[in-house]
HTML snippet that shows the backbone in 3Dmol.js (N, CA, C, O; Angstrom):
<script src="https://3Dmol.org/build/3Dmol-min.js"></script>
<div id="view" style="width:600px;height:400px;position:relative"></div>
<script>
const pdb = `
ATOM      1  N   MET A   1      -6.605  31.557   2.581  1.00  0.00           N
ATOM      2  CA  MET A   1      -6.729  30.444   1.780  1.00  0.00           C
ATOM      3  C   MET A   1      -5.624  29.573   1.888  1.00  0.00           C
ATOM      4  O   MET A   1      -4.469  29.995   1.847  1.00  0.00           O
ATOM      5  N   GLY A   2      -6.027  27.899   2.081  1.00  0.00           N
ATOM      6  CA  GLY A   2      -5.283  26.904   2.399  1.00  0.00           C
ATOM      7  C   GLY A   2      -4.970  26.183   1.605  1.00  0.00           C
ATOM      8  O   GLY A   2      -5.711  26.032   0.634  1.00  0.00           O
ATOM      9  N   LYS A   3      -3.837  25.509   1.700  1.00  0.00           N
ATOM     10  CA  LYS A   3      -3.436  24.508   0.636  1.00  0.00           C
ATOM     11  C   LYS A   3      -4.132  23.356   0.099  1.00  0.00           C
ATOM     12  O   LYS A   3      -4.340  22.510   0.968  1.00  0.00           O
ATOM     13  N   PRO A   4      -4.490  23.100  -0.869  1.00  0.00           N
ATOM     14  CA  PRO A   4      -5.212  22.133  -1.867  1.00  0.00           C
ATOM     15  C   PRO A   4      -4.986  21.029  -1.174  1.00  0.00           C
ATOM     16  O   PRO A   4      -4.096  21.215  -0.344  1.00  0.00           O
ATOM     17  N   PRO A   5      -5.458  19.863  -1.169  1.00  0.00           N
ATOM     18  CA  PRO A   5      -4.671  18.646  -0.650  1.00  0.00           C
ATOM     19  C   PRO A   5      -4.225  18.619  -1.797  1.00  0.00           C
ATOM     20  O   PRO A   5      -4.566  19.191  -2.833  1.00  0.00           O
ATOM     21  N   THR A   6      -2.684  17.246  -1.318  1.00  0.00           N
ATOM     22  CA  THR A   6      -2.208  16.940  -2.675  1.00  0.00           C
ATOM     23  C   THR A   6      -2.840  15.061  -2.940  1.00  0.00           C
ATOM     24  O   THR A   6      -2.587  14.423  -3.962  1.00  0.00           O
ATOM     25  N   VAL A   7      -3.449  14.654  -2.059  1.00  0.00           N
ATOM     26  CA  VAL A   7      -3.857  13.580  -2.443  1.00  0.00           C
ATOM     27  C   VAL A   7      -5.542  13.268  -2.499  1.00  0.00           C
ATOM     28  O   VAL A   7      -6.080  14.108  -1.778  1.00  0.00           O
ATOM     29  N   PHE A   8      -6.311  12.578  -2.955  1.00  0.00           N
ATOM     30  CA  PHE A   8      -7.774  12.371  -2.960  1.00  0.00           C
ATOM     31  C   PHE A   8      -8.084  12.071  -1.711  1.00  0.00           C
ATOM     32  O   PHE A   8      -7.353  11.417  -0.967  1.00  0.00           O
ATOM     33  N   PRO A   9      -8.953  12.434  -1.473  1.00  0.00           N
ATOM     34  CA  PRO A   9      -9.376  12.344   0.082  1.00  0.00           C
ATOM     35  C   PRO A   9      -9.336  11.092   0.419  1.00  0.00           C
ATOM     36  O   PRO A   9      -8.455  10.698   1.183  1.00  0.00           O
ATOM     37  N   GLY A  10     -10.534  10.020  -0.224  1.00  0.00           N
ATOM     38  CA  GLY A  10     -10.387   8.690  -0.003  1.00  0.00           C
ATOM     39  C   GLY A  10      -9.378   7.647  -0.108  1.00  0.00           C
ATOM     40  O   GLY A  10      -9.320   6.483   0.289  1.00  0.00           O
ATOM     41  N   PHE A  11      -8.318   8.689  -0.996  1.00  0.00           N
ATOM     42  CA  PHE A  11      -6.766   7.461  -1.573  1.00  0.00           C
ATOM     43  C   PHE A  11      -6.143   7.289  -0.140  1.00  0.00           C
ATOM     44  O   PHE A  11      -5.480   6.252  -0.156  1.00  0.00           O
ATOM     45  N   GLU A  12      -6.094   7.874   1.052  1.00  0.00           N
ATOM     46  CA  GLU A  12      -5.255   6.693   2.401  1.00  0.00           C
ATOM     47  C   GLU A  12      -6.291   6.082   3.171  1.00  0.00           C
ATOM     48  O   GLU A  12      -5.979   5.380   4.133  1.00  0.00           O
ATOM     49  N   LEU A  13      -7.821   6.316   2.779  1.00  0.00           N
ATOM     50  CA  LEU A  13      -8.431   5.226   3.191  1.00  0.00           C
ATOM     51  C   LEU A  13      -7.988   3.960   2.523  1.00  0.00           C
ATOM     52  O   LEU A  13      -7.705   2.938   3.148  1.00  0.00           O
ATOM     53  N   PHE A  14      -7.940   4.089   1.136  1.00  0.00           N
ATOM     54  CA  PHE A  14      -7.639   3.068   0.166  1.00  0.00           C
ATOM     55  C   PHE A  14      -6.524   1.967   0.907  1.00  0.00           C
ATOM     56  O   PHE A  14      -6.556   0.759   1.143  1.00  0.00           O
ATOM     57  N   ARG A  15      -5.447   3.158   1.154  1.00  0.00           N
ATOM     58  CA  ARG A  15      -4.621   2.772   1.482  1.00  0.00           C
ATOM     59  C   ARG A  15      -4.403   1.613   2.812  1.00  0.00           C
ATOM     60  O   ARG A  15      -3.640   0.672   3.033  1.00  0.00           O
ATOM     61  N   ARG A  16      -5.444   2.225   3.466  1.00  0.00           N
ATOM     62  CA  ARG A  16      -5.286   1.641   5.121  1.00  0.00           C
ATOM     63  C   ARG A  16      -6.333  -0.171   4.665  1.00  0.00           C
ATOM     64  O   ARG A  16      -6.234  -1.325   5.082  1.00  0.00           O
ATOM     65  N   LEU A  17      -7.192   0.495   3.682  1.00  0.00           N
ATOM     66  CA  LEU A  17      -8.030  -0.548   3.885  1.00  0.00           C
ATOM     67  C   LEU A  17      -7.206  -2.162   3.082  1.00  0.00           C
ATOM     68  O   LEU A  17      -7.473  -3.335   3.342  1.00  0.00           O
ATOM     69  N   ALA A  18      -5.954  -1.485   1.862  1.00  0.00           N
ATOM     70  CA  ALA A  18      -5.487  -2.536   1.474  1.00  0.00           C
ATOM     71  C   ALA A  18      -4.868  -3.436   2.120  1.00  0.00           C
ATOM     72  O   ALA A  18      -5.076  -4.645   2.018  1.00  0.00           O
ATOM     73  N   ARG A  19      -3.393  -2.458   3.421  1.00  0.00           N
ATOM     74  CA  ARG A  19      -2.920  -3.119   4.731  1.00  0.00           C
ATOM     75  C   ARG A  19      -3.280  -3.971   5.484  1.00  0.00           C
ATOM     76  O   ARG A  19      -2.586  -4.877   5.945  1.00  0.00           O
ATOM     77  N   ARG A  20      -4.947  -3.654   5.772  1.00  0.00           N
ATOM     78  CA  ARG A  20      -5.883  -4.726   6.584  1.00  0.00           C
ATOM     79  C   ARG A  20      -6.408  -5.672   6.481  1.00  0.00           C
ATOM     80  O   ARG A  20      -6.962  -6.364   7.336  1.00  0.00           O
ATOM     81  N   HIS A  21      -6.258  -5.844   5.136  1.00  0.00           N
ATOM     82  CA  HIS A  21      -6.379  -6.788   4.550  1.00  0.00           C
ATOM     83  C   HIS A  21      -5.528  -8.067   3.730  1.00  0.00           C
ATOM     84  O   HIS A  21      -5.793  -9.122   3.155  1.00  0.00           O
ATOM     85  N   GLY A  22      -3.943  -6.960   4.197  1.00  0.00           N
ATOM     86  CA  GLY A  22      -3.088  -8.435   4.066  1.00  0.00           C
ATOM     87  C   GLY A  22      -2.512  -7.747   2.721  1.00  0.00           C
ATOM     88  O   GLY A  22      -1.637  -8.468   2.241  1.00  0.00           O
ATOM     89  N   VAL A  23      -2.697  -6.768   2.090  1.00  0.00           N
ATOM     90  CA  VAL A  23      -1.896  -6.497   0.899  1.00  0.00           C
ATOM     91  C   VAL A  23      -0.112  -6.269   1.351  1.00  0.00           C
ATOM     92  O   VAL A  23       0.015  -5.231   2.000  1.00  0.00           O
ATOM     93  N   PRO A  24       0.989  -6.885   1.173  1.00  0.00           N
ATOM     94  CA  PRO A  24       2.001  -6.226   1.539  1.00  0.00           C
ATOM     95  C   PRO A  24       2.539  -4.966   1.484  1.00  0.00           C
ATOM     96  O   PRO A  24       2.859  -4.641   0.340  1.00  0.00           O
ATOM     97  N   GLU A  25       2.706  -4.306   2.168  1.00  0.00           N
ATOM     98  CA  GLU A  25       3.347  -2.885   2.038  1.00  0.00           C
ATOM     99  C   GLU A  25       3.692  -2.461   0.552  1.00  0.00           C
ATOM    100  O   GLU A  25       3.367  -1.358   0.111  1.00  0.00           O
ATOM    101  N   ARG A  26       4.322  -3.339  -0.136  1.00  0.00           N
ATOM    102  CA  ARG A  26       5.111  -2.634  -1.227  1.00  0.00           C
ATOM    103  C   ARG A  26       3.879  -2.972  -2.162  1.00  0.00           C
ATOM    104  O   ARG A  26       4.333  -2.676  -3.267  1.00  0.00           O
ATOM    105  N   ASN A  27       3.031  -3.264  -2.296  1.00  0.00           N
ATOM    106  CA  ASN A  27       2.117  -3.735  -3.340  1.00  0.00           C
ATOM    107  C   ASN A  27       0.512  -2.112  -2.460  1.00  0.00           C
ATOM    108  O   ASN A  27      -0.373  -1.707  -3.214  1.00  0.00           O
ATOM    109  N   VAL A  28       0.564  -1.799  -1.566  1.00  0.00           N
ATOM    110  CA  VAL A  28      -0.481  -1.284  -1.166  1.00  0.00           C
ATOM    111  C   VAL A  28      -1.011  -0.099  -1.854  1.00  0.00           C
ATOM    112  O   VAL A  28      -2.220   0.132  -1.869  1.00  0.00           O
ATOM    113  N   GLU A  29       0.194   0.958  -2.648  1.00  0.00           N
ATOM    114  CA  GLU A  29       0.248   1.897  -3.071  1.00  0.00           C
ATOM    115  C   GLU A  29      -0.674   1.455  -5.234  1.00  0.00           C
ATOM    116  O   GLU A  29      -1.486   2.107  -5.891  1.00  0.00           O
ATOM    117  N   ASP A  30      -0.176   0.545  -5.441  1.00  0.00           N
ATOM    118  CA  ASP A  30      -1.042  -0.100  -6.380  1.00  0.00           C
ATOM    119  C   ASP A  30      -2.003  -0.123  -6.252  1.00  0.00           C
ATOM    120  O   ASP A  30      -2.758   0.502  -6.997  1.00  0.00           O
ATOM    121  N   ILE A  31      -2.465  -0.924  -5.153  1.00  0.00           N
ATOM    122  CA  ILE A  31      -3.785  -1.349  -4.749  1.00  0.00           C
ATOM    123  C   ILE A  31      -4.778  -0.008  -4.715  1.00  0.00           C
ATOM    124  O   ILE A  31      -5.993   0.008  -4.912  1.00  0.00           O
ATOM    125  N   ALA A  32      -4.203   0.721  -4.514  1.00  0.00           N
ATOM    126  CA  ALA A  32      -5.253   2.081  -4.199  1.00  0.00           C
ATOM    127  C   ALA A  32      -5.367   2.881  -5.100  1.00  0.00           C
ATOM    128  O   ALA A  32      -6.391   3.530  -5.315  1.00  0.00           O
ATOM    129  N   GLN A  33      -4.372   2.938  -5.721  1.00  0.00           N
ATOM    130  CA  GLN A  33      -4.483   4.097  -7.016  1.00  0.00           C
ATOM    131  C   GLN A  33      -5.466   2.648  -7.913  1.00  0.00           C
ATOM    132  O   GLN A  33      -6.302   3.075  -8.710  1.00  0.00           O
ATOM    133  N   GLU A  34      -5.399   1.470  -7.825  1.00  0.00           N
ATOM    134  CA  GLU A  34      -6.552   0.502  -8.858  1.00  0.00           C
ATOM    135  C   GLU A  34      -7.878   1.127  -8.591  1.00  0.00           C
ATOM    136  O   GLU A  34      -8.799   1.619  -9.243  1.00  0.00           O
ATOM    137  N   ALA A  35      -7.412   0.770  -6.699  1.00  0.00           N
ATOM    138  CA  ALA A  35      -9.341   1.109  -6.283  1.00  0.00           C
ATOM    139  C   ALA A  35     -10.119   2.559  -6.945  1.00  0.00           C
ATOM    140  O   ALA A  35     -11.215   2.694  -7.488  1.00  0.00           O
ATOM    141  N   LEU A  36      -9.061   3.513  -6.641  1.00  0.00           N
ATOM    142  CA  LEU A  36      -9.496   4.731  -6.835  1.00  0.00           C
ATOM    143  C   LEU A  36      -9.587   5.212  -8.748  1.00  0.00           C
ATOM    144  O   LEU A  36      -9.974   6.290  -9.200  1.00  0.00           O
ATOM    145  N   LEU A  37      -9.119   4.070  -9.484  1.00  0.00           N
ATOM    146  CA  LEU A  37      -9.170   4.384 -10.797  1.00  0.00           C
ATOM    147  C   LEU A  37     -11.031   3.778 -10.907  1.00  0.00           C
ATOM    148  O   LEU A  37     -12.022   4.256 -11.459  1.00  0.00           O
ATOM    149  N   ARG A  38     -10.839   2.751 -10.224  1.00  0.00           N
ATOM    150  CA  ARG A  38     -11.818   1.750 -10.471  1.00  0.00           C
ATOM    151  C   ARG A  38     -13.449   2.099  -9.552  1.00  0.00           C
ATOM    152  O   ARG A  38     -14.497   1.464  -9.439  1.00  0.00           O
ATOM    153  N   GLY A  39     -12.973   3.397  -9.043  1.00  0.00           N
ATOM    154  CA  GLY A  39     -14.188   4.196  -8.186  1.00  0.00           C
ATOM    155  C   GLY A  39     -14.722   5.148  -9.559  1.00  0.00           C
ATOM    156  O   GLY A  39     -15.669   5.202 -10.343  1.00  0.00           O
ATOM    157  N   LEU A  40     -13.512   5.795  -9.280  1.00  0.00           N
ATOM    158  CA  LEU A  40     -13.671   7.005 -10.332  1.00  0.00           C
ATOM    159  C   LEU A  40     -14.694   6.376 -11.273  1.00  0.00           C
ATOM    160  O   LEU A  40     -15.854   6.634 -10.955  1.00  0.00           O
ATOM    161  N   GLU A  41     -14.576   5.779 -12.120  1.00  0.00           N
ATOM    162  CA  GLU A  41     -15.577   4.713 -13.114  1.00  0.00           C
ATOM    163  C   GLU A  41     -16.198   4.333 -12.934  1.00  0.00           C
ATOM    164  O   GLU A  41     -17.069   4.327 -13.804  1.00  0.00           O
ATOM    165  N   ALA A  42     -16.493   3.568 -11.606  1.00  0.00           N
ATOM    166  CA  ALA A  42     -17.510   3.667 -11.285  1.00  0.00           C
ATOM    167  C   ALA A  42     -18.925   4.541 -10.809  1.00  0.00           C
ATOM    168  O   ALA A  42     -20.147   4.404 -10.745  1.00  0.00           O
ATOM    169  N   ASP A  43     -17.869   5.505 -10.534  1.00  0.00           N
ATOM    170  CA  ASP A  43     -19.537   6.806 -10.334  1.00  0.00           C
ATOM    171  C   ASP A  43     -20.344   7.488 -11.435  1.00  0.00           C
ATOM    172  O   ASP A  43     -21.086   8.459 -11.293  1.00  0.00           O
ATOM    173  N   LYS A  44     -20.080   6.833 -12.533  1.00  0.00           N
ATOM    174  CA  LYS A  44     -20.881   6.767 -13.677  1.00  0.00           C
ATOM    175  C   LYS A  44     -22.079   5.939 -13.801  1.00  0.00           C
ATOM    176  O   LYS A  44     -23.044   5.947 -14.565  1.00  0.00           O
ATOM    177  N   ARG A  45     -21.698   5.193 -12.770  1.00  0.00           N
ATOM    178  CA  ARG A  45     -23.240   4.136 -12.503  1.00  0.00           C
ATOM    179  C   ARG A  45     -24.181   4.193 -11.709  1.00  0.00           C
ATOM    180  O   ARG A  45     -25.186   3.492 -11.593  1.00  0.00           O
ATOM    181  N   ILE A  46     -23.600   5.577 -10.836  1.00  0.00           N
ATOM    182  CA  ILE A  46     -24.575   5.527  -9.947  1.00  0.00           C
ATOM    183  C   ILE A  46     -25.512   6.747 -10.100  1.00  0.00           C
ATOM    184  O   ILE A  46     -25.213   7.882 -10.471  1.00  0.00           O
ATOM    185  N   ASP A  47     -26.650   6.282  -9.749  1.00  0.00           N
ATOM    186  CA  ASP A  47     -27.785   7.420  -9.938  1.00  0.00           C
ATOM    187  C   ASP A  47     -27.572   8.077  -9.178  1.00  0.00           C
ATOM    188  O   ASP A  47     -27.378   7.832  -7.988  1.00  0.00           O
ATOM    189  N   PRO A  48     -27.562   9.663 -10.062  1.00  0.00           N
ATOM    190  CA  PRO A  48     -28.154  10.995  -9.641  1.00  0.00           C
ATOM    191  C   PRO A  48     -28.340  11.599  -8.517  1.00  0.00           C
ATOM    192  O   PRO A  48     -29.446  12.125  -8.389  1.00  0.00           O
ATOM    193  N   GLY A  49     -27.461  11.713  -7.486  1.00  0.00           N
ATOM    194  CA  GLY A  49     -27.799  12.045  -6.150  1.00  0.00           C
ATOM    195  C   GLY A  49     -26.903  10.937  -4.739  1.00  0.00           C
ATOM    196  O   GLY A  49     -26.574  11.170  -3.576  1.00  0.00           O
ATOM    197  N   GLY A  50     -26.782   9.580  -5.763  1.00  0.00           N
ATOM    198  CA  GLY A  50     -26.320   8.577  -4.797  1.00  0.00           C
ATOM    199  C   GLY A  50     -24.987   8.844  -3.771  1.00  0.00           C
ATOM    200  O   GLY A  50     -24.574  10.004  -3.771  1.00  0.00           O
ATOM    201  N   ASP A  51     -24.544   8.234  -3.226  1.00  0.00           N
ATOM    202  CA  ASP A  51     -23.588   8.536  -2.515  1.00  0.00           C
ATOM    203  C   ASP A  51     -22.717   7.657  -3.069  1.00  0.00           C
ATOM    204  O   ASP A  51     -23.022   6.473  -3.209  1.00  0.00           O
ATOM    205  N   PRO A  52     -21.684   8.091  -3.394  1.00  0.00           N
ATOM    206  CA  PRO A  52     -20.599   6.577  -3.933  1.00  0.00           C
ATOM    207  C   PRO A  52     -19.353   5.890  -2.591  1.00  0.00           C
ATOM    208  O   PRO A  52     -18.679   4.874  -2.754  1.00  0.00           O
ATOM    209  N   ALA A  53     -19.337   6.753  -1.371  1.00  0.00           N
ATOM    210  CA  ALA A  53     -18.467   6.494  -0.792  1.00  0.00           C
ATOM    211  C   ALA A  53     -18.843   4.854  -0.387  1.00  0.00           C
ATOM    212  O   ALA A  53     -17.782   4.232  -0.338  1.00  0.00           O
ATOM    213  N   PRO A  54     -19.952   4.018  -0.102  1.00  0.00           N
ATOM    214  CA  PRO A  54     -19.927   2.623  -0.013  1.00  0.00           C
ATOM    215  C   PRO A  54     -19.366   2.207  -1.012  1.00  0.00           C
ATOM    216  O   PRO A  54     -18.400   1.448  -0.930  1.00  0.00           O
ATOM    217  N   TYR A  55     -20.049   2.777  -2.584  1.00  0.00           N
ATOM    218  CA  TYR A  55     -19.377   1.293  -3.446  1.00  0.00           C
ATOM    219  C   TYR A  55     -18.092   1.192  -3.625  1.00  0.00           C
ATOM    220  O   TYR A  55     -17.551   0.119  -3.892  1.00  0.00           O
ATOM    221  N   ARG A  56     -17.281   2.637  -3.460  1.00  0.00           N
ATOM    222  CA  ARG A  56     -16.073   2.889  -3.561  1.00  0.00           C
ATOM    223  C   ARG A  56     -15.579   1.986  -2.339  1.00  0.00           C
ATOM    224  O   ARG A  56     -15.284   0.832  -2.650  1.00  0.00           O
ATOM    225  N   VAL A  57     -15.449   2.333  -1.020  1.00  0.00           N
ATOM    226  CA  VAL A  57     -14.852   1.202   0.088  1.00  0.00           C
ATOM    227  C   VAL A  57     -15.053  -0.232  -0.817  1.00  0.00           C
ATOM    228  O   VAL A  57     -14.117  -0.717  -1.454  1.00  0.00           O
ATOM    229  N   THR A  58     -15.821  -0.572  -0.794  1.00  0.00           N
ATOM    230  CA  THR A  58     -16.401  -2.388  -1.350  1.00  0.00           C
ATOM    231  C   THR A  58     -15.437  -2.174  -2.710  1.00  0.00           C
ATOM    232  O   THR A  58     -14.380  -2.799  -2.634  1.00  0.00           O
ATOM    233  N   ILE A  59     -15.582  -1.580  -3.650  1.00  0.00           N
ATOM    234  CA  ILE A  59     -13.752  -1.666  -4.608  1.00  0.00           C
ATOM    235  C   ILE A  59     -12.794  -2.024  -4.144  1.00  0.00           C
ATOM    236  O   ILE A  59     -12.230  -3.031  -4.572  1.00  0.00           O
ATOM    237  N   ALA A  60     -12.176  -1.086  -2.815  1.00  0.00           N
ATOM    238  CA  ALA A  60     -10.911  -1.153  -2.646  1.00  0.00           C
ATOM    239  C   ALA A  60     -10.502  -2.303  -1.735  1.00  0.00           C
ATOM    240  O   ALA A  60      -9.370  -2.784  -1.767  1.00  0.00           O
ATOM    241  N   ILE A  61     -11.880  -2.906  -0.571  1.00  0.00           N
ATOM    242  CA  ILE A  61     -11.945  -3.968  -0.505  1.00  0.00           C
ATOM    243  C   ILE A  61     -11.471  -5.159  -1.187  1.00  0.00           C
ATOM    244  O   ILE A  61     -10.538  -5.936  -0.983  1.00  0.00           O
ATOM    245  N   ASN A  62     -12.562  -5.055  -2.219  1.00  0.00           N
ATOM    246  CA  ASN A  62     -12.451  -6.261  -3.268  1.00  0.00           C
ATOM    247  C   ASN A  62     -10.930  -6.343  -4.230  1.00  0.00           C
ATOM    248  O   ASN A  62     -10.399  -7.358  -4.682  1.00  0.00           O
ATOM    249  N   GLN A  63     -10.383  -4.629  -4.369  1.00  0.00           N
ATOM    250  CA  GLN A  63      -9.084  -5.075  -5.104  1.00  0.00           C
ATOM    251  C   GLN A  63      -8.083  -5.564  -4.296  1.00  0.00           C
ATOM    252  O   GLN A  63      -7.232  -6.358  -4.698  1.00  0.00           O
ATOM    253  N   ALA A  64      -8.152  -5.077  -3.043  1.00  0.00           N
ATOM    254  CA  ALA A  64      -6.748  -5.906  -1.696  1.00  0.00           C
ATOM    255  C   ALA A  64      -7.408  -7.240  -1.696  1.00  0.00           C
ATOM    256  O   ALA A  64      -6.534  -7.991  -2.128  1.00  0.00           O
ATOM    257  N   ARG A  65      -8.464  -7.939  -1.450  1.00  0.00           N
ATOM    258  CA  ARG A  65      -8.629  -9.667  -1.759  1.00  0.00           C
ATOM    259  C   ARG A  65      -8.344  -9.916  -2.244  1.00  0.00           C
ATOM    260  O   ARG A  65      -7.642 -10.905  -2.032  1.00  0.00           O
ATOM    261  N   ASN A  66      -8.480  -9.332  -3.760  1.00  0.00           N
ATOM    262  CA  ASN A  66      -7.990  -9.872  -5.047  1.00  0.00           C
ATOM    263  C   ASN A  66      -6.509  -9.847  -5.789  1.00  0.00           C
ATOM    264  O   ASN A  66      -6.210 -10.138  -6.948  1.00  0.00           O
ATOM    265  N   HIS A  67      -5.645  -9.361  -4.617  1.00  0.00           N
ATOM    266  CA  HIS A  67      -4.207  -8.857  -4.544  1.00  0.00           C
ATOM    267  C   HIS A  67      -3.765 -10.055  -4.092  1.00  0.00           C
ATOM    268  O   HIS A  67      -2.916 -10.792  -4.593  1.00  0.00           O
ATOM    269  N   VAL A  68      -4.630 -10.244  -2.760  1.00  0.00           N
ATOM    270  CA  VAL A  68      -3.637 -11.051  -1.684  1.00  0.00           C
ATOM    271  C   VAL A  68      -4.209 -12.254  -2.347  1.00  0.00           C
ATOM    272  O   VAL A  68      -3.242 -12.857  -2.813  1.00  0.00           O
ATOM    273  N   ARG A  69      -5.051 -12.749  -2.555  1.00  0.00           N
ATOM    274  CA  ARG A  69      -5.659 -14.202  -3.475  1.00  0.00           C
ATOM    275  C   ARG A  69      -4.647 -14.736  -4.731  1.00  0.00           C
ATOM    276  O   ARG A  69      -4.119 -15.833  -4.911  1.00  0.00           O
ATOM    277  N   ASP A  70      -4.609 -13.506  -5.502  1.00  0.00           N
ATOM    278  CA  ASP A  70      -3.755 -14.007  -6.309  1.00  0.00           C
ATOM    279  C   ASP A  70      -2.303 -14.105  -6.219  1.00  0.00           C
ATOM    280  O   ASP A  70      -1.742 -14.707  -7.134  1.00  0.00           O
ATOM    281  N   ALA A  71      -1.503 -13.557  -5.152  1.00  0.00           N
ATOM    282  CA  ALA A  71      -0.203 -13.777  -4.629  1.00  0.00           C
ATOM    283  C   ALA A  71      -0.068 -14.862  -4.006  1.00  0.00           C
ATOM    284  O   ALA A  71       0.931 -15.578  -3.930  1.00  0.00           O
ATOM    285  N   ARG A  72      -1.465 -15.042  -3.378  1.00  0.00           N
ATOM    286  CA  ARG A  72      -1.020 -16.606  -2.626  1.00  0.00           C
ATOM    287  C   ARG A  72      -1.173 -17.895  -3.897  1.00  0.00           C
ATOM    288  O   ARG A  72      -0.426 -18.873  -3.920  1.00  0.00           O
ATOM    289  N   CYS A  73      -1.975 -17.719  -4.625  1.00  0.00           N
ATOM    290  CA  CYS A  73      -1.357 -18.830  -5.775  1.00  0.00           C
ATOM    291  C   CYS A  73      -1.121 -18.712  -7.044  1.00  0.00           C
ATOM    292  O   CYS A  73      -1.490 -19.284  -8.070  1.00  0.00           O
ATOM    293  N   ARG A  74      -0.039 -17.361  -6.614  1.00  0.00           N
ATOM    294  CA  ARG A  74       1.133 -17.236  -7.179  1.00  0.00           C
ATOM    295  C   ARG A  74       2.271 -17.950  -6.796  1.00  0.00           C
ATOM    296  O   ARG A  74       3.266 -18.185  -7.483  1.00  0.00           O
ATOM    297  N   GLY A  75       2.004 -18.329  -5.451  1.00  0.00           N
ATOM    298  CA  GLY A  75       3.143 -18.651  -4.698  1.00  0.00           C
ATOM    299  C   GLY A  75       4.139 -17.617  -3.790  1.00  0.00           C
ATOM    300  O   GLY A  75       5.071 -17.991  -3.078  1.00  0.00           O
ATOM    301  N   GLU A  76       3.663 -16.118  -4.021  1.00  0.00           N
ATOM    302  CA  GLU A  76       4.130 -15.025  -3.135  1.00  0.00           C
ATOM    303  C   GLU A  76       3.719 -15.424  -1.641  1.00  0.00           C
ATOM    304  O   GLU A  76       2.809 -16.201  -1.352  1.00  0.00           O
ATOM    305  N   VAL A  77       4.692 -14.641  -0.600  1.00  0.00           N
ATOM    306  CA  VAL A  77       4.506 -14.751   0.613  1.00  0.00           C
ATOM    307  C   VAL A  77       4.014 -13.617   0.919  1.00  0.00           C
ATOM    308  O   VAL A  77       4.574 -12.549   0.675  1.00  0.00           O
ATOM    309  N   THR A  78       2.273 -13.815   1.814  1.00  0.00           N
ATOM    310  CA  THR A  78       1.848 -12.630   1.940  1.00  0.00           C
ATOM    311  C   THR A  78       1.818 -12.522   4.040  1.00  0.00           C
ATOM    312  O   THR A  78       2.411 -13.273   4.815  1.00  0.00           O
ATOM    313  N   HIS A  79       1.204 -11.712   4.273  1.00  0.00           N
ATOM    314  CA  HIS A  79       1.395 -11.686   6.326  1.00  0.00           C
ATOM    315  C   HIS A  79      -0.220 -12.408   6.490  1.00  0.00           C
ATOM    316  O   HIS A  79      -0.489 -12.950   7.562  1.00  0.00           O
ATOM    317  N   ALA A  80      -1.351 -12.375   5.270  1.00  0.00           N
ATOM    318  CA  ALA A  80      -2.212 -13.167   5.529  1.00  0.00           C
ATOM    319  C   ALA A  80      -2.497 -14.534   5.797  1.00  0.00           C
ATOM    320  O   ALA A  80      -1.912 -15.426   5.184  1.00  0.00           O
ATOM    321  N   ALA A  81      -3.352 -14.766   6.666  1.00  0.00           N
ATOM    322  CA  ALA A  81      -4.094 -16.686   6.722  1.00  0.00           C
ATOM    323  C   ALA A  81      -3.658 -16.832   5.558  1.00  0.00           C
ATOM    324  O   ALA A  81      -3.460 -16.004   4.669  1.00  0.00           O
ATOM    325  N   ALA A  82      -3.503 -18.012   5.599  1.00  0.00           N
ATOM    326  CA  ALA A  82      -3.080 -19.378   3.779  1.00  0.00           C
ATOM    327  C   ALA A  82      -4.810 -19.229   3.524  1.00  0.00           C
ATOM    328  O   ALA A  82      -5.580 -18.781   4.374  1.00  0.00           O
ATOM    329  N   ALA A  83      -5.069 -19.542   2.638  1.00  0.00           N
ATOM    330  CA  ALA A  83      -6.033 -19.535   1.618  1.00  0.00           C
ATOM    331  C   ALA A  83      -5.340 -20.807   0.703  1.00  0.00           C
ATOM    332  O   ALA A  83      -4.139 -20.979   0.497  1.00  0.00           O
ATOM    333  N   ARG A  84      -6.600 -21.726   0.173  1.00  0.00           N
ATOM    334  CA  ARG A  84      -6.394 -22.506  -1.484  1.00  0.00           C
ATOM    335  C   ARG A  84      -6.910 -21.368  -2.351  1.00  0.00           C
ATOM    336  O   ARG A  84      -7.629 -20.410  -2.068  1.00  0.00           O
ATOM    337  N   CYS A  85      -6.277 -21.790  -3.610  1.00  0.00           N
ATOM    338  CA  CYS A  85      -6.397 -21.395  -4.648  1.00  0.00           C
ATOM    339  C   CYS A  85      -7.735 -22.102  -5.244  1.00  0.00           C
ATOM    340  O   CYS A  85      -8.112 -21.847  -6.388  1.00  0.00           O
TER     341      CYS A  85
END
`;
const viewer = $3Dmol.createViewer("view");
viewer.addModel(pdb, "pdb");
viewer.setStyle({}, {cartoon: {color: "spectrum"}});
viewer.zoomTo();
viewer.render();
</script>
């Protein structure tokens, strides 16, 4: 019998998505956790038998984009391309 996973299977994916969308490393874990919680809440709204994976990925990407945009509006330096608020 193997060891149970210590991390939710999609959690590493959420971290990678956050990094890929420009979230600074210091915030990646927080964004992934928020995406995980929102994804679990969203599971209640998905039809029985429906696949929640695409919806969870969209949530994670949106969380990352929102974080980068909000940080930029606050004047924080991110490594993503500049955009206007």
